[in-house]
Backbone as CSV, one residue per row, in Angstrom:
resi,resn,N_x,N_y,N_z,CA_x,CA_y,CA_z,C_x,C_y,C_z
1,UNK,1.128,-1.318,0.029,-0.027,-0.195,0.051,1.216,1.483,-0.111
2,UNK,0.359,1.879,-0.815,1.444,3.280,-0.644,1.135,3.923,0.459
3,UNK,2.504,4.801,1.049,2.180,5.753,2.132,1.741,7.240,1.596
4,UNK,1.629,7.955,2.511,1.516,9.162,2.214,2.004,10.143,1.166
5,UNK,1.316,10.683,0.407,1.959,11.503,-0.358,2.673,12.634,-0.135
6,UNK,4.051,13.312,-0.470,4.720,14.298,-0.253,4.390,14.809,-1.432
7,UNK,3.071,16.394,-1.287,3.082,17.118,-2.465,4.148,18.050,-2.739
8,UNK,5.341,18.361,-1.652,6.712,18.946,-2.646,7.006,17.981,-3.751
9,UNK,7.352,16.566,-3.377,8.121,15.525,-4.616,6.614,15.237,-5.537
10,UNK,5.553,15.466,-5.377,4.067,16.181,-6.164,4.852,17.028,-7.123
11,UNK,4.696,18.415,-6.955,5.006,19.487,-7.300,5.894,18.849,-8.070
12,UNK,7.381,18.560,-7.705,8.477,18.225,-8.879,8.290,17.553,-9.761
13,UNK,7.130,16.682,-9.534,6.679,15.330,-10.847,6.081,16.295,-11.825
14,UNK,5.370,17.075,-11.051,4.599,17.340,-12.428,5.283,18.716,-12.717
15,UNK,5.700,19.390,-12.654,7.109,20.529,-13.062,7.957,19.683,-14.002
16,UNK,8.321,18.482,-13.431,8.967,17.734,-15.021,8.352,17.010,-15.992
17,UNK,7.145,16.633,-15.825,6.321,16.228,-16.649,5.781,17.255,-17.626
18,UNK,5.812,18.692,-17.142,5.219,19.869,-17.817,6.393,20.089,-18.670
19,UNK,7.157,20.261,-17.980,8.724,20.722,-19.113,9.320,19.369,-19.613
20,UNK,8.735,18.421,-19.645,9.373,17.497,-20.595,10.615,16.873,-20.286
21,UNK,11.323,17.149,-19.198,12.834,16.504,-18.805,13.079,17.251,-17.488
22,UNK,14.340,16.566,-16.772,14.177,16.851,-15.530,15.303,18.149,-15.785
23,UNK,16.561,18.416,-17.205,17.253,19.398,-17.138,16.089,20.753,-17.723
24,UNK,15.321,20.631,-18.408,14.455,22.380,-18.526,13.708,22.280,-17.386
25,UNK,13.611,21.017,-16.597,12.396,21.924,-15.020,13.575,22.381,-14.079
26,UNK,14.318,22.056,-14.688,15.833,22.730,-13.360,15.471,24.018,-13.956
27,UNK,16.173,24.346,-15.464,16.375,25.895,-15.720,14.831,26.495,-15.476
28,UNK,14.023,26.232,-15.437,12.753,26.718,-15.399,12.683,27.311,-13.775
29,UNK,12.941,26.128,-12.928,12.632,26.904,-11.568,13.934,26.926,-10.949
30,UNK,14.915,27.102,-11.777,16.467,27.506,-10.810,16.615,26.376,-9.514
31,UNK,16.049,24.779,-10.036,16.566,23.870,-8.507,17.644,23.015,-9.152
32,UNK,18.402,22.712,-8.640,19.600,21.672,-9.210,18.712,20.339,-9.691
33,UNK,18.799,19.888,-10.710,18.886,18.836,-11.422,19.062,17.525,-10.397
34,UNK,20.164,17.070,-9.986,20.029,16.354,-9.188,18.591,16.299,-7.798
35,UNK,18.570,17.668,-7.353,17.421,17.451,-6.638,16.032,16.854,-6.945
36,UNK,15.859,17.542,-7.946,14.212,17.006,-9.139,14.788,15.638,-9.226
37,UNK,15.859,15.197,-9.146,15.486,13.856,-9.500,15.541,12.719,-8.495
38,UNK,15.925,13.082,-7.557,15.901,12.619,-5.992,14.468,12.509,-5.439
39,UNK,13.652,13.557,-5.746,12.695,13.801,-5.392,11.617,12.861,-5.881
40,UNK,11.737,12.932,-7.044,10.537,12.258,-8.213,10.920,10.503,-8.109
41,UNK,12.355,10.260,-7.493,12.411,8.627,-7.478,12.053,8.623,-5.813
42,UNK,11.916,9.357,-4.993,10.988,9.479,-3.601,9.773,8.932,-3.968
43,UNK,9.132,9.681,-5.186,7.532,9.787,-5.129,7.398,8.470,-5.592
44,UNK,8.182,7.938,-6.598,7.724,6.662,-7.318,7.992,5.704,-6.242
45,UNK,8.835,6.052,-5.399,9.034,4.581,-4.399,7.821,4.885,-3.230
46,UNK,7.695,5.580,-3.309,6.208,6.006,-2.208,5.487,5.533,-2.848
47,UNK,4.559,5.647,-3.885,3.568,5.285,-4.845,3.718,3.572,-5.212
48,UNK,5.058,3.081,-5.104,5.361,1.553,-5.210,5.037,1.577,-7.183
49,UNK,5.240,2.683,-7.897,4.950,2.624,-9.431,6.106,3.374,-10.135
50,UNK,6.568,3.229,-11.200,7.224,3.729,-12.090,6.155,5.308,-12.430
51,UNK,6.675,6.602,-12.941,6.077,7.578,-13.122,6.564,7.554,-14.021
52,UNK,8.470,7.562,-14.658,8.868,8.289,-15.645,9.657,7.078,-16.583
53,UNK,9.896,7.060,-17.791,11.003,6.220,-18.524,12.067,7.052,-18.936
54,UNK,13.267,7.135,-18.246,14.318,8.005,-18.668,14.986,6.863,-19.505
55,UNK,14.979,7.453,-20.473,16.201,7.098,-21.670,18.005,8.114,-21.750
56,UNK,18.520,7.647,-22.463,19.489,8.258,-22.553,19.502,9.831,-23.368
57,UNK,18.356,10.463,-24.256,17.480,11.206,-24.643,16.807,11.685,-24.473
58,UNK,16.032,11.217,-23.703,14.508,11.344,-24.093,13.886,11.224,-22.599
59,UNK,12.848,12.143,-21.957,12.076,10.716,-20.695,10.381,10.968,-21.276
60,UNK,9.966,9.854,-20.818,8.300,10.290,-21.439,7.665,9.534,-19.856
61,UNK,6.104,10.058,-19.660,5.381,9.177,-18.888,4.832,7.885,-19.281
62,UNK,5.219,7.162,-18.297,4.186,5.797,-18.009,3.197,5.995,-18.416
63,UNK,2.335,5.264,-18.335,0.705,5.038,-18.153,0.127,5.571,-16.782
64,UNK,0.786,5.117,-15.515,0.847,6.010,-14.656,0.488,7.200,-14.366
65,UNK,2.189,7.278,-14.771,2.531,8.753,-15.163,1.533,9.836,-15.343
66,UNK,1.513,9.270,-16.661,0.526,10.236,-17.199,-1.117,10.540,-16.328
67,UNK,-1.554,9.384,-15.907,-2.707,8.976,-15.346,-2.735,10.553,-13.711
68,UNK,-1.343,10.042,-13.180,-0.847,11.459,-12.029,-0.765,12.661,-12.155
69,UNK,-0.035,12.794,-13.636,-0.091,13.998,-14.081,-1.179,14.576,-14.273
70,UNK,-2.416,14.355,-15.177,-3.804,14.692,-15.527,-4.326,15.167,-14.331
71,UNK,-4.265,14.156,-13.111,-5.245,13.993,-12.211,-4.536,15.596,-11.199
72,UNK,-3.341,15.466,-10.983,-2.933,16.638,-10.508,-2.674,17.890,-10.426
73,UNK,-1.777,18.036,-11.932,-1.141,18.799,-12.434,-2.129,20.237,-11.919
74,UNK,-3.559,20.472,-12.680,-4.424,21.155,-12.648,-4.871,21.806,-10.973
75,UNK,-5.190,20.180,-9.794,-5.203,20.693,-8.626,-4.063,21.434,-7.671
76,UNK,-2.550,21.183,-8.622,-1.739,21.761,-7.819,-1.584,23.148,-8.260
77,UNK,-2.111,23.733,-9.174,-2.034,25.107,-9.789,-3.003,26.047,-9.332
78,UNK,-4.043,25.273,-8.851,-5.387,26.089,-8.310,-4.613,25.943,-6.909
79,UNK,-4.051,25.016,-6.590,-3.613,25.559,-5.080,-2.346,26.846,-5.113
80,UNK,-1.705,26.619,-6.129,-0.798,27.580,-5.970,-1.234,28.876,-5.786
81,UNK,-2.029,28.807,-6.940,-2.968,29.990,-7.272,-3.494,30.827,-6.009
82,UNK,-4.515,29.810,-5.454,-5.377,30.243,-4.068,-4.129,30.855,-3.237
83,UNK,-2.727,30.321,-2.614,-2.043,30.336,-2.034,-1.710,31.558,-2.228
84,UNK,-1.476,32.111,-3.591,-1.267,33.355,-4.012,-2.179,34.958,-3.894
85,UNK,-3.456,34.178,-3.973,-4.191,34.813,-3.423,-4.229,35.125,-2.087
86,UNK,-4.368,34.674,-1.305,-4.436,34.605,0.422,-3.412,35.455,0.324
87,UNK,-1.937,34.981,-0.136,-0.809,35.960,0.576,-0.458,37.217,0.234
88,UNK,-1.315,37.361,-0.823,-1.386,38.879,-1.368,-2.863,40.027,-0.577
89,UNK,-3.551,39.109,0.005,-4.726,39.227,0.434,-5.901,39.811,-0.822
90,UNK,-5.684,39.266,-2.031,-6.687,39.531,-2.655,-7.511,38.089,-3.295
91,UNK,-8.849,38.562,-3.705,-10.002,37.473,-4.613,-10.529,38.013,-5.312
92,UNK,-9.212,37.989,-6.160,-9.969,38.733,-7.566,-9.875,37.899,-8.505
93,UNK,-10.096,37.959,-9.992,-10.013,36.928,-11.049,-8.603,36.800,-11.344
94,UNK,-7.486,35.771,-11.425,-6.277,35.741,-11.985,-6.321,34.643,-11.888
95,UNK,-4.898,34.049,-13.417,-4.691,32.820,-13.397,-4.979,32.739,-14.795
96,UNK,-4.560,31.466,-14.937,-5.025,30.565,-16.022,-6.075,30.245,-15.888
97,UNK,-7.112,30.304,-17.054,-8.667,29.830,-16.915,-8.709,28.727,-18.714
98,UNK,-8.934,27.889,-18.505,-8.900,26.865,-19.775,-10.767,26.657,-19.838
99,UNK,-11.408,26.657,-20.831,-12.509,26.511,-21.192,-12.676,25.507,-22.582
100,UNK,-13.735,24.794,-22.346,-13.969,24.274,-23.530,-15.357,23.916,-24.113
101,UNK,-15.886,24.599,-25.412,-16.795,25.069,-25.947,-17.484,24.523,-27.413
102,UNK,-18.531,24.399,-27.570,-19.114,23.768,-28.778,-18.441,24.654,-30.095
103,UNK,-18.066,23.868,-31.218,-17.927,24.761,-32.144,-18.585,25.561,-33.016
104,UNK,-19.953,25.146,-32.807,-20.788,26.388,-33.234,-20.860,27.116,-32.277
105,UNK,-21.276,27.609,-31.317,-21.125,28.557,-29.987,-19.668,29.081,-30.298
106,UNK,-18.933,28.675,-30.099,-17.443,29.304,-30.367,-16.813,30.274,-31.997
107,UNK,-18.244,29.679,-32.464,-17.605,30.016,-34.010,-18.921,31.281,-33.941
108,UNK,-19.906,31.449,-33.465,-20.570,32.036,-33.715,-21.174,33.747,-32.951
109,UNK,-20.388,33.305,-31.488,-19.946,34.159,-30.449,-19.199,34.371,-29.115
110,UNK,-18.193,33.435,-29.186,-17.433,33.453,-28.162,-16.437,34.468,-28.781
111,UNK,-16.025,34.474,-29.656,-14.954,35.760,-30.056,-14.860,37.220,-29.758
112,UNK,-16.243,37.501,-29.308,-16.225,39.041,-28.881,-16.586,39.235,-27.351
113,UNK,-16.855,38.050,-27.079,-17.095,37.311,-25.828,-16.121,37.462,-24.834
114,UNK,-14.966,36.384,-25.599,-13.694,36.358,-24.895,-12.850,37.797,-24.733
115,UNK,-13.081,38.198,-25.976,-12.214,39.879,-25.632,-12.815,40.268,-25.066
116,UNK,-13.900,40.443,-24.806,-14.462,41.511,-23.840,-14.334,41.345,-22.193
117,UNK,-14.446,39.648,-22.396,-13.657,39.382,-20.425,-12.393,39.798,-20.486
118,UNK,-11.320,39.614,-21.395,-9.833,39.535,-21.197,-10.029,41.556,-20.885
119,UNK,-10.048,42.282,-21.871,-10.812,43.303,-21.209,-10.714,43.899,-19.644
120,UNK,-11.888,43.161,-19.283,-12.150,43.403,-18.313,-11.680,42.976,-17.176
121,UNK,-10.840,41.454,-17.540,-10.054,40.851,-16.154,-8.544,40.768,-17.082
122,UNK,-7.839,41.786,-16.802,-6.331,41.463,-17.822,-5.290,40.577,-16.765
123,UNK,-5.905,40.482,-15.900,-4.972,39.178,-15.151,-5.443,37.569,-15.235
124,UNK,-6.337,37.612,-15.663,-6.851,36.196,-16.208,-5.913,35.841,-17.789
125,UNK,-5.619,34.508,-17.975,-5.179,34.517,-18.898,-6.495,33.274,-19.802
126,UNK,-7.191,33.921,-20.524,-8.288,33.044,-20.910,-8.000,32.081,-22.319
127,UNK,-8.245,30.831,-22.403,-7.922,29.938,-23.105,-9.110,29.159,-22.783
128,UNK,-9.707,29.306,-24.923,-10.955,28.554,-25.277,-10.575,27.462,-26.168
129,UNK,-11.065,26.468,-25.617,-10.722,25.224,-26.736,-11.916,24.799,-27.634
130,UNK,-11.959,24.835,-28.941,-13.564,24.682,-29.944,-13.751,23.352,-30.254
131,UNK,-14.531,22.610,-29.737,-14.616,20.941,-29.658,-16.152,21.052,-29.399
132,UNK,-15.970,19.550,-30.350,-17.619,18.994,-30.289,-17.877,17.547,-29.452
133,UNK,-16.340,17.682,-29.141,-16.456,15.498,-28.318,-16.822,16.914,-26.480
134,UNK,-17.447,15.353,-25.679,-17.679,15.725,-24.669,-16.361,15.624,-23.628
135,UNK,-15.761,16.931,-23.512,-14.552,17.427,-22.602,-15.016,16.687,-21.207
136,UNK,-13.799,16.320,-20.947,-13.991,16.021,-19.114,-13.064,17.512,-18.212
137,UNK,-13.775,18.064,-17.586,-13.038,18.958,-16.762,-11.872,18.384,-15.665
138,UNK,-11.931,17.280,-15.521,-11.084,16.627,-14.947,-9.831,16.248,-15.499
139,UNK,-10.119,15.844,-15.856,-9.337,14.179,-16.934,-8.647,15.328,-17.698
140,UNK,-8.979,16.400,-18.644,-9.121,17.036,-19.421,-8.290,18.722,-19.030
141,UNK,-8.106,18.678,-18.074,-7.763,20.041,-17.148,-9.002,21.230,-17.687
142,UNK,-9.528,21.093,-17.369,-10.568,22.418,-17.847,-11.067,23.008,-16.680
143,UNK,-11.224,24.014,-16.540,-11.970,24.716,-15.425,-13.218,25.147,-15.547
144,UNK,-13.854,25.127,-17.304,-15.019,25.475,-17.167,-15.712,24.658,-18.633
145,UNK,-16.695,23.881,-18.789,-17.161,23.362,-19.481,-18.479,23.766,-20.412
146,UNK,-18.535,24.336,-21.634,-19.986,24.776,-22.056,-20.452,23.578,-22.506
147,UNK,-21.663,23.104,-21.988,-22.471,22.139,-22.940,-23.521,22.033,-23.463
148,UNK,-24.391,21.609,-24.338,-26.034,21.878,-24.783,-26.274,21.103,-24.337
149,UNK,-27.843,21.387,-23.439,-28.558,20.238,-23.280,-27.678,19.239,-22.376
150,UNK,-27.125,19.731,-21.652,-26.094,18.256,-20.581,-27.293,17.213,-19.498
151,UNK,-27.188,16.650,-19.650,-27.652,15.253,-19.018,-26.626,15.518,-17.364
152,UNK,-27.450,15.267,-16.519,-27.400,15.654,-15.516,-26.078,14.638,-15.101
153,UNK,-25.118,15.572,-14.009,-23.521,14.676,-13.906,-23.505,15.540,-12.339
154,UNK,-23.558,14.427,-11.449,-23.363,14.920,-9.866,-22.396,15.028,-9.675
155,UNK,-21.267,15.250,-10.723,-19.526,15.675,-10.725,-19.662,17.039,-10.867
156,UNK,-20.752,18.020,-11.529,-20.725,19.005,-12.093,-21.588,19.899,-11.533
157,UNK,-21.732,21.052,-11.408,-22.444,22.014,-10.879,-22.366,23.487,-12.159
158,UNK,-23.176,24.120,-12.340,-23.219,25.599,-12.721,-24.529,26.018,-13.205
159,UNK,-24.600,27.037,-14.096,-26.103,27.289,-14.364,-26.311,27.424,-15.842
160,UNK,-27.059,27.724,-16.104,-27.844,28.085,-17.790,-27.525,29.305,-18.147
161,UNK,-26.416,29.402,-19.226,-26.068,30.686,-19.744,-26.822,31.314,-20.633
162,UNK,-27.685,30.368,-21.485,-28.798,31.160,-22.330,-29.563,29.780,-23.002
163,UNK,-30.830,30.552,-23.389,-32.090,29.122,-23.739,-31.919,29.805,-25.298
164,UNK,-32.141,28.751,-26.015,-32.352,29.190,-27.212,-33.443,28.723,-28.160
165,UNK,-34.617,28.772,-28.633,-35.920,28.840,-29.257,-35.405,27.871,-30.254
166,UNK,-36.006,26.941,-30.785,-35.731,26.549,-32.257,-36.821,26.947,-32.770
167,UNK,-36.248,27.473,-34.185,-37.154,27.981,-35.207,-36.773,26.954,-36.467
168,UNK,-38.594,26.932,-37.054,-38.840,26.634,-38.397,-38.219,27.562,-39.374
169,UNK,-37.303,27.799,-40.335,-37.065,28.496,-41.115,-37.165,28.244,-42.251
170,UNK,-37.308,28.540,-43.809,-37.134,28.749,-45.076,-36.783,29.556,-45.753
171,UNK,-36.287,29.471,-46.817,-36.065,30.632,-48.214,-37.269,31.149,-48.465
172,UNK,-37.432,32.340,-48.333,-38.441,33.171,-49.321,-39.401,32.907,-50.745
173,UNK,-38.540,31.967,-51.061,-38.988,30.727,-52.517,-40.222,30.188,-52.375
174,UNK,-39.534,29.450,-51.075,-40.442,27.764,-50.336,-41.736,28.382,-50.177
175,UNK,-42.632,27.930,-50.616,-44.394,28.657,-50.236,-44.798,27.872,-49.111
176,UNK,-45.336,28.619,-47.913,-45.749,28.289,-46.698,-47.461,28.047,-46.483
177,UNK,-47.722,27.647,-45.758,-49.901,27.778,-46.091,-49.938,29.178,-45.910
178,UNK,-51.295,29.455,-46.709,-51.288,31.155,-46.653,-51.955,31.376,-44.941
179,UNK,-52.033,32.361,-44.692,-52.596,33.041,-43.534,-54.129,32.589,-43.308
180,UNK,-54.284,32.546,-42.420,-55.782,31.736,-41.801,-56.042,30.045,-42.405
181,UNK,-55.200,29.526,-42.988,-55.179,28.094,-43.264,-54.869,27.274,-42.312
182,UNK,-55.416,26.641,-41.464,-55.052,25.735,-40.814,-55.055,24.372,-41.007
183,UNK,-54.155,23.456,-41.776,-54.382,21.941,-42.526,-55.043,21.088,-41.517
184,UNK,-55.861,19.649,-41.766,-56.239,19.322,-40.578,-55.165,18.304,-40.455
185,UNK,-54.219,17.806,-41.243,-53.512,16.875,-41.049,-51.817,17.617,-41.569
186,UNK,-50.858,16.491,-41.084,-49.527,17.677,-41.164,-48.876,17.634,-42.692
187,UNK,-48.933,18.830,-42.998,-48.240,18.725,-44.190,-47.128,18.269,-44.834
188,UNK,-46.713,18.021,-45.825,-45.462,17.206,-46.463,-44.694,18.514,-46.611
189,UNK,-43.362,18.284,-45.966,-42.059,19.557,-45.849,-41.003,19.065,-46.772
190,UNK,-40.795,19.807,-47.661,-39.354,19.508,-48.166,-37.914,20.104,-46.827
191,UNK,-37.811,18.862,-46.660,-36.637,19.137,-45.418,-35.229,19.084,-44.958
192,UNK,-34.622,19.871,-44.427,-33.121,19.967,-44.455,-33.080,19.160,-42.706
193,UNK,-32.177,18.280,-42.929,-32.051,17.152,-41.220,-30.660,16.458,-40.983
194,UNK,-30.024,16.984,-39.676,-29.191,16.621,-39.265,-28.670,15.018,-39.862
195,UNK,-27.320,14.591,-39.833,-27.187,13.522,-40.128,-27.464,12.712,-39.655
196,UNK,-27.439,11.079,-39.923,-27.868,10.150,-38.698,-29.568,9.627,-39.011
197,UNK,-29.914,8.866,-37.788,-31.319,8.098,-37.974,-32.301,9.264,-37.561
198,UNK,-33.155,9.246,-39.064,-34.394,10.463,-38.537,-35.427,9.883,-37.858
199,UNK,-36.113,10.114,-36.884,-37.535,9.815,-36.303,-38.529,9.672,-37.014
200,UNK,-38.703,10.602,-37.981,-40.244,10.754,-38.870,-41.074,11.690,-38.180
201,UNK,-40.345,12.660,-37.048,-41.326,13.171,-36.568,-42.218,14.536,-36.970
202,UNK,-43.135,14.689,-36.387,-43.824,16.046,-37.070,-43.508,17.036,-36.497
203,UNK,-43.257,18.277,-37.023,-42.910,19.571,-36.911,-44.142,20.070,-36.562
204,UNK,-44.379,20.192,-35.258,-45.278,21.584,-34.687,-44.803,22.621,-34.208
205,UNK,-45.070,23.718,-34.839,-44.692,24.965,-34.667,-45.893,25.715,-34.462
206,UNK,-45.523,27.112,-34.262,-46.443,28.556,-33.471,-46.128,29.779,-34.597
207,UNK,-47.165,30.068,-35.098,-46.004,31.820,-35.404,-46.996,32.718,-34.293
208,UNK,-47.629,32.335,-33.487,-47.939,33.743,-32.861,-49.819,33.548,-32.765
209,UNK,-49.969,33.363,-34.854,-51.407,33.578,-34.310,-52.176,31.782,-34.599
210,UNK,-51.266,31.185,-34.971,-52.126,29.757,-35.480,-51.101,28.720,-35.245
211,UNK,-51.415,27.497,-34.985,-50.354,25.962,-34.660,-50.621,25.376,-36.195
212,UNK,-49.604,25.268,-36.809,-49.153,24.721,-37.895,-48.209,22.949,-37.687
213,UNK,-48.617,22.229,-38.486,-47.654,20.918,-38.382,-47.102,20.830,-39.796
214,UNK,-46.125,19.850,-39.534,-45.444,19.605,-40.968,-44.842,18.151,-40.505
215,UNK,-44.846,17.552,-41.828,-44.617,15.995,-41.975,-42.946,16.083,-42.499
216,UNK,-42.235,16.489,-42.265,-40.822,16.735,-42.907,-40.280,15.280,-43.501
217,UNK,-40.310,15.785,-44.860,-39.346,14.692,-45.807,-38.191,14.824,-46.206
218,UNK,-37.107,14.559,-45.943,-35.537,15.026,-45.550,-35.091,14.946,-47.433
219,UNK,-34.411,15.819,-47.874,-34.043,15.714,-49.169,-32.444,16.403,-49.028
220,UNK,-32.161,16.552,-47.450,-30.965,16.587,-47.398,-30.202,16.243,-45.846
221,UNK,-29.074,15.462,-46.019,-29.027,15.214,-44.543,-27.452,15.506,-44.258
222,UNK,-27.357,16.211,-43.451,-25.896,17.467,-43.231,-25.790,17.280,-42.010
223,UNK,-24.299,17.503,-41.306,-24.415,16.755,-39.684,-23.687,18.218,-39.160
224,UNK,-23.655,18.800,-40.056,-23.373,20.580,-39.132,-24.297,21.749,-39.215
225,UNK,-24.744,22.330,-38.420,-25.952,23.405,-38.299,-25.408,24.296,-39.722
226,UNK,-24.615,25.074,-39.257,-24.192,25.796,-40.312,-24.519,25.789,-42.115
227,UNK,-24.086,24.253,-42.043,-24.281,23.855,-43.442,-26.069,23.436,-43.501
228,UNK,-26.472,23.068,-42.411,-28.072,23.173,-42.886,-28.618,25.067,-43.376
229,UNK,-28.200,25.649,-42.526,-28.081,27.186,-42.426,-27.901,27.450,-44.031
230,UNK,-26.549,27.568,-44.302,-26.719,27.693,-45.619,-27.395,26.846,-46.702
231,UNK,-27.902,25.476,-46.634,-28.395,24.545,-47.282,-29.843,25.729,-47.601
232,UNK,-30.225,25.612,-46.740,-31.814,26.704,-46.499,-31.649,28.233,-46.980
233,UNK,-30.696,28.304,-47.722,-30.567,29.897,-47.761,-30.473,29.915,-49.427
234,UNK,-30.008,28.579,-49.867,-29.633,28.011,-50.955,-31.168,27.937,-51.683
235,UNK,-32.603,27.288,-50.860,-33.528,27.264,-51.231,-33.882,25.716,-51.502
236,UNK,-33.174,24.870,-50.679,-33.109,23.301,-50.776,-34.470,22.741,-49.846
237,UNK,-34.682,23.336,-48.940,-35.776,22.993,-48.216,-35.849,23.849,-46.990
238,UNK,-36.773,23.420,-46.152,-37.015,23.810,-44.661,-36.075,23.219,-43.630
239,UNK,-35.800,24.011,-42.464,-35.245,23.407,-41.280,-35.125,24.007,-40.317
240,UNK,-35.465,23.282,-39.021,-35.069,23.659,-37.541,-33.633,24.123,-37.377
241,UNK,-33.672,25.249,-37.148,-32.527,25.618,-36.607,-32.590,26.874,-35.351
242,UNK,-31.309,26.569,-34.499,-31.586,27.607,-33.710,-32.261,28.771,-33.496
243,UNK,-32.640,29.772,-32.796,-32.735,31.271,-33.315,-31.324,31.587,-33.214
244,UNK,-30.457,31.469,-32.843,-28.949,32.483,-32.467,-28.279,32.217,-33.912
245,UNK,-28.585,30.909,-34.822,-28.264,30.685,-35.859,-29.022,31.740,-37.196
246,UNK,-30.091,31.239,-37.046,-30.726,31.715,-37.922,-31.259,33.359,-38.253
247,UNK,-31.304,33.647,-36.787,-32.423,35.278,-36.560,-31.393,36.074,-37.113
248,UNK,-30.184,36.429,-37.466,-29.638,37.448,-38.458,-30.556,37.437,-39.700
249,UNK,-30.347,36.099,-40.183,-31.065,36.377,-41.786,-32.783,36.346,-41.636
250,UNK,-32.996,36.436,-40.815,-34.788,36.358,-41.061,-34.614,37.865,-40.685
251,UNK,-34.331,38.626,-39.710,-33.925,39.859,-39.652,-33.756,40.535,-40.999
252,UNK,-32.700,40.064,-41.964,-32.611,40.814,-43.272,-33.801,40.701,-44.702
253,UNK,-33.961,39.218,-44.345,-35.130,38.666,-45.007,-34.826,37.949,-45.483
254,UNK,-33.669,37.443,-45.400,-32.831,36.550,-46.506,-33.681,34.795,-46.374
255,UNK,-34.110,34.937,-44.874,-34.738,34.022,-44.575,-36.366,33.785,-43.826
256,UNK,-37.228,33.432,-43.937,-38.469,33.529,-43.354,-39.067,32.540,-42.415
257,UNK,-39.224,33.058,-41.062,-39.826,32.463,-39.884,-40.801,31.839,-39.892
258,UNK,-41.000,30.154,-40.269,-42.653,29.891,-40.261,-43.244,30.080,-38.746
259,UNK,-42.331,29.391,-37.627,-42.786,29.236,-36.749,-41.873,28.825,-35.519
260,UNK,-42.246,28.958,-34.285,-41.119,28.588,-33.229,-41.608,26.631,-33.039
261,UNK,-40.710,26.056,-32.458,-41.132,24.371,-32.662,-41.789,24.395,-31.330
262,UNK,-42.532,23.717,-31.218,-42.817,22.992,-29.973,-41.680,22.303,-28.981
263,UNK,-42.032,22.904,-27.646,-41.106,21.695,-26.532,-40.198,22.944,-26.000
264,UNK,-38.961,22.629,-24.569,-38.482,23.377,-24.691,-37.133,24.122,-25.328
265,UNK,-36.654,24.994,-25.222,-35.823,25.255,-25.963,-34.546,24.699,-25.973
266,UNK,-33.860,24.918,-26.614,-32.337,24.222,-26.294,-31.571,25.245,-25.393
267,UNK,-30.957,24.185,-24.287,-30.199,25.404,-22.856,-28.719,25.197,-22.947
268,UNK,-28.447,26.244,-22.608,-26.547,26.214,-23.090,-25.737,26.247,-21.812
269,UNK,-25.610,25.358,-20.498,-25.115,25.554,-19.922,-23.641,25.585,-19.379
270,UNK,-22.810,26.414,-18.588,-21.740,26.726,-17.753,-21.446,25.811,-16.830
271,UNK,-20.601,24.401,-17.150,-20.429,23.726,-15.832,-19.236,24.078,-15.286
272,UNK,-18.666,23.174,-14.296,-17.673,23.222,-13.724,-17.489,21.953,-12.622
273,UNK,-16.391,21.521,-12.171,-16.295,20.722,-11.005,-17.054,20.955,-9.546
274,UNK,-17.721,20.218,-9.187,-18.666,20.225,-7.740,-17.753,19.727,-6.498
275,UNK,-16.471,19.547,-6.917,-15.632,18.677,-5.944,-15.320,19.787,-4.842
276,UNK,-15.639,21.694,-5.502,-14.798,22.346,-4.866,-15.460,23.576,-5.465
277,UNK,-15.215,24.983,-4.394,-15.970,25.957,-4.809,-15.294,26.615,-5.834
278,UNK,-16.287,27.635,-6.503,-15.785,28.040,-7.606,-15.083,29.075,-7.172
279,UNK,-13.557,28.798,-8.269,-13.347,30.280,-8.260,-13.336,31.585,-8.205
280,UNK,-12.356,32.528,-8.031,-12.834,34.116,-8.361,-13.066,34.001,-10.372
281,UNK,-12.089,33.185,-10.865,-12.160,33.617,-12.039,-12.777,32.891,-12.872
282,UNK,-13.486,31.850,-12.113,-14.491,30.848,-12.742,-16.152,31.378,-13.139
283,UNK,-16.211,32.368,-11.455,-17.575,32.764,-11.337,-17.478,34.135,-12.095
284,UNK,-16.480,34.512,-11.992,-16.475,36.190,-13.090,-16.930,35.549,-14.681
285,UNK,-16.032,34.735,-14.916,-16.522,34.144,-16.354,-17.608,34.115,-16.913
286,UNK,-17.823,33.339,-15.950,-19.441,32.432,-16.036,-20.767,33.468,-15.950
287,UNK,-20.643,34.760,-14.753,-21.298,35.530,-14.920,-21.131,36.626,-16.305
288,UNK,-20.004,36.642,-17.089,-20.105,37.156,-18.124,-20.474,36.778,-19.382
289,UNK,-20.313,35.589,-19.353,-20.966,34.748,-20.606,-22.506,34.514,-20.184
290,UNK,-22.774,34.533,-18.895,-24.307,34.557,-19.090,-25.108,36.045,-19.820
291,UNK,-24.440,37.221,-19.056,-25.031,38.485,-19.177,-24.375,38.640,-20.948
292,UNK,-23.347,38.198,-21.317,-23.283,38.641,-22.970,-23.891,37.760,-23.718
293,UNK,-24.588,36.523,-23.357,-25.439,35.743,-24.329,-26.901,35.871,-24.175
294,UNK,-26.947,36.447,-22.851,-28.617,37.410,-22.885,-28.989,38.536,-23.614
295,UNK,-27.635,39.397,-23.989,-27.984,40.222,-24.327,-27.941,40.452,-26.022
296,UNK,-27.167,38.863,-26.681,-27.375,38.301,-27.652,-28.803,38.509,-28.123
């Protein structure tokens, strides 16, 4: 059984892992290379596992070392940041802030949001990674993960920063039922849908004065929402798009809003790990994000 872990030795290990070698770690920290090597060896002995594979000219993490570095590196950085804040009597946003965000939101909204946040909080080093995979905040070292309609996760807490209604839109060239006409049966509709299995659902919408139902008949299946929007603009058919993506085209007359889809809107949540209280930088970013997205 492994004994108590020496946090100083753990910090030295993470320094070596981050720098990619003992020599680089020694130069970065100003500490002797031999001291760092001894402390890492003591950590390995205490844990009973090898953390580093030492070659003549290279060094790499073992599987155990990679896991330990991924899980403890962000924690040690946060501890250091908290200690510095307490020592200086400050409780303001500062330090590195890593955020994982969906591609669509990143490409359509987060550039100006990030710029405004950086101007407001110059001591925070904000990094936003645009990706559609389900990033794990602990394993991947993120302070905040932004997710669309997230499933409940007891490890994560946060707040909804945007509610995005789903709009049924089409190009002006595609005829829609005349005003006052409410068909008894769903109306067949040439539709553009997301790639993958299509459930054959009925699109029920309200335009503020009446309710209409359409039976979508897919003519194109596209994997990304921006592609769907472009195909709708080209007149290929109607599609259900988030308001945030279609609103400018509707306002400009390039698309026509046929109605708001029944059911709850799409929700965008900013989440962080629940194992600790949110740091000032996380709290400040989530509040800034919520204000900016609501203003849009």
